C-alpha positions, 0 to 999 in steps of 0.5 A: 531523519523524520520517520513520523508519517504525520510529519512527512505529510505536514512538511511541504517546503516544496510546492513543485518538484522542479524536475528533481528526480529520485534514482535508486541506482544500486543493484542488489548484492548480498546483505551485510547482515544475514536473514533471520531463520523463522519457523513460519509466518504465523509465529511472526504475525501472531503478536499483532493478532489482538490489534488486528481484530480490534481494528477490524471491529472498530472499523466495522462499528464505524461503518455501521454494518452488520456483523462480519466475522474475521477468520485468520488462517494458514495458506491452503486452509480455505477452500473457497475463492479464486485467489487460493492458488496463492498463499496470500489470501484476502477474500470475502465469503458471502455464504458465511458472512466471513472475511478470510485472510492468511498469515502469509498475506499479513506478513506480505502486507507488512513488508510492503508497508515497511518498504513504502515508509523507508523509501518514502522517508528517504526520497522525501528528505533527499529531494529536499536536500537537493540529491538526485539519487539515494545512497547505496546503503543497507537501509535502502537495500532492506526496503527494496528487498522487502518489496521483492520478498513481499511479492515472493510470499504470494506463492512461496513459503518463507523460512527466513525474515529479511535482514533489516526489516523489523518484526511485527510487535504490539510494543514497538521499540523505535519510532520507525517500527511504530510507524510501520505498525500504524501504517500496516494496520491502516492499510489492512483496514482498507483491504478488510473494508474492501472485502467487507464491502463485497458483503455489504453490497450483496456481491456474490462469488457466482457473478459473471466476469463483467459483473465481478470487475464492476463489483471490484470498483464498487468495493474499492469505492465503498472502502475509500468512502468509509475510510475518508469519512467527511474529510476534505482537502482545503481548496483555499490553501496555497501550494506549500502551506501547512495543511489543516488537521483535517486535511492531514487526516485525509492524507493519512488515510489516502496514504494507507489506501495507496499502500494497500493498492500497491500491495495488490499490484505486487500480488497481481504482478507476481501471480500474473493475474488476468484483468478478466478476473479483476480490473486493471490495478492502475485504474483502481488506483486512479479511482480510489485516489480521486475519491480522496480528492488530494491537493496538488502538493499532497505528501501522500501522492509524493510518497506513493509515487516515489515507492512505485518508481523505486519498484518499477523504474529505479534507473529510468528518467521520468518525463515529469519536470520538463515543465516546472509549472506542472511538476507537482506531487500529483503529477508525479503520482499520475506518472506513477500510475501510468507506469503501473499501467504500462508495466503491469497491464496485459498485452494489448490493453 
């Protein structure tokens, strides 16, 4: 099985989905392997601190912005911001020119990243092998469990690491572990760039609700622009043909931004955060991916849509595929974003 995400993004044998739907048909039981006791998530995530700080500094230098301090702390350590009811904090502090995160937030993002890679890889290959569902095995259960634990971490202290999920390490032992590490750092780059953008754009914590919502869109856009750079999809490439190296890089960054936004959706869903505090996540998702301008057969779109489906609609039949001429990866992602809206939007929106 291919676990290298660059291979998944490059391998475009399907130019259309042709109505093939992936159903995750199992219901959870107890894992075969027991969970692993841990003291706290600081110890779990600490091995990646040097790489996290290196990524933050390099990203800051590429953006050519004034120096911002990255502070990593324990849940409850930070006194400012309206998200501190949660254990998973990612926030900008304008008065101190700081971006603050918690170790629990980093662990939650790690789990979400693992889930996207495992689900994306399995769905990608199942679709190309003509399967209509994924096998009910422990590997897939670990991915779904990782999504659930990622959500629980926003409010709950974790004392057991879920079975089947690799521990963060700067020197991974397997290809899959290395892919999780790289995708995690890239997704974290988008989140931290979003927070840095708040400082860069002069946003203040005392802004009105309407201004705060507009600020979130602006920070999303700035972070996406920084990560996208000058990369473009090739408008002359035929569907299913191998993308250029530039388009593959674009796909990679779009995937990382998408993982970050899936994590935000997990956070908001579990915390019941009102859209009066932040814009609706499905709208943010759509706006960010529009900035990347992905092709209709985008590998990133396929992977992200399958992940959202496995999270929110494991047994459902999507409308996609009734018209084979329109059954593209982009259409699948549009459907996934609609599911985000229909499942997570506040009542009446």
